[in-house]
C-alpha positions in Angstrom: 23.1 21.1 0.2 20.9 22.0 -3.0 20.4 18.2 -4.1 19.5 17.2 -0.5 16.6 19.7 -0.2 15.4 19.0 -3.8 15.4 15.3 -2.6 13.7 16.3 0.5 11.0 18.1 -1.6 10.5 15.2 -3.9 10.1 12.7 -1.3 7.4 14.9 0.7 5.4 15.2 -3.1 5.5 11.5 -3.1 4.1 10.6 0.4 1.6 13.8 0.5 0.1 12.2 -3.4 0.3 8.3 -1.9 -1.7 9.7 1.3 -4.0 11.6 -1.3 -4.6 8.2 -2.9 -4.4 6.4 0.1 -7.6 8.9 1.5 -9.5 8.5 -1.8 -9.2 4.8 -1.7 -10.5 4.5 2.0 -13.3 6.3 1.4 -14.3 5.1 -2.0 -14.0 1.2 -0.4 -16.1 2.4 2.5 -18.5 3.8 0.7 -19.0 1.3 -1.7 -19.2 -1.1 1.1 -22.1 1.0 2.5 -24.0 0.1 -1.1 -24.2 -3.7 -0.8 -28.0 -5.1 -0.7 -29.9 -6.2 2.6 -27.9 -3.3 4.7 -29.4 -1.7 7.3 -30.6 1.6 6.3 -29.2 3.7 9.1 -25.8 1.7 9.0 -25.2 2.3 5.6 -25.6 6.3 6.1 -23.4 6.1 9.1 -21.0 4.2 6.8 -21.2 6.6 4.3 -20.3 9.4 7.1 -17.7 7.3 8.3 -16.1 7.1 4.4 -16.4 11.1 4.2 -14.9 11.7 7.2 -11.6 9.4 7.1 -11.5 10.2 3.7 -11.3 14.1 4.1 -8.9 13.8 7.0 -6.3 12.0 5.0 -6.8 14.1 2.1 -6.2 17.2 4.5 -3.1 15.6 6.0 -2.1 15.3 2.3 -2.3 18.9 1.3 0.4 20.3 3.8 3.0 17.5 2.2 2.4 18.6 -1.2 2.1 22.4 -1.1 5.1 22.4 1.1 7.5 19.7 -1.5 6.5 22.3 -4.3 7.2 25.4 -2.2 10.8 23.8 -0.9 11.2 22.9 -4.7 10.8 26.8 -5.5 13.0 27.5 -2.1 10.2 29.1 -0.3 11.4 30.2 3.3 7.3 29.7 4.1 7.9 26.1 2.8 10.7 25.2 4.6 8.9 26.1 8.2 5.8 24.6 6.7 7.7 21.3 6.1 9.7 21.3 9.4 6.2 21.7 11.3 4.6 18.4 9.1 8.1 16.9 9.9 7.4 17.2 13.7 3.5 15.7 13.5 5.2 12.8 11.0 8.0 11.7 13.8 5.1 9.2 15.0 4.1 7.9 11.8 6.9 5.1 11.7 8.8 4.0 10.1 8.7 6.1 6.8 7.1 9.2 8.1 9.7 9.3 10.6 12.6 8.5 8.7 11.3 11.4 6.3 10.9 13.6 9.0 14.2 13.2 10.8 16.2 13.6 7.3 14.1 17.0 7.1 15.2 18.2 10.5 18.9 17.5 9.8 18.9 18.9 6.6 16.5 22.0 6.5 17.8 23.3 9.9 21.2 23.5 9.0 22.9 26.9 8.7 23.6 26.4 5.1 20.2 25.6 4.4 19.1 28.8 5.8 21.3 30.7 4.2 20.1 28.9 1.0 16.6 30.0 1.7 16.9 33.3 2.9 19.0 34.0 -0.2 22.4 35.5 1.5 
């Protein structure tokens, strides 16, 4: 069971890092587009605000995934609960998020895994 937990933690870290870079890339691209010459002044400001908002949103979504994955590697009970909550929200993130969420539910809710995290 420990191999599955390590795999889940690694997958959540990778998924979070990819989300982090996606949010960063979207923010940089939209922010860069706002500097195209002959842009309307107010439109450029609005686009910069949208870039900041969308980038921040994706960055904030990635943080619990990375933190939870790192906690799972250290076999922390709070990380198991965090990943279960994150998994619930990723059920609609088809196909990768759904697959990872279902796999996380199947492994992290087993009695053997609960005992592994409780130290018994």
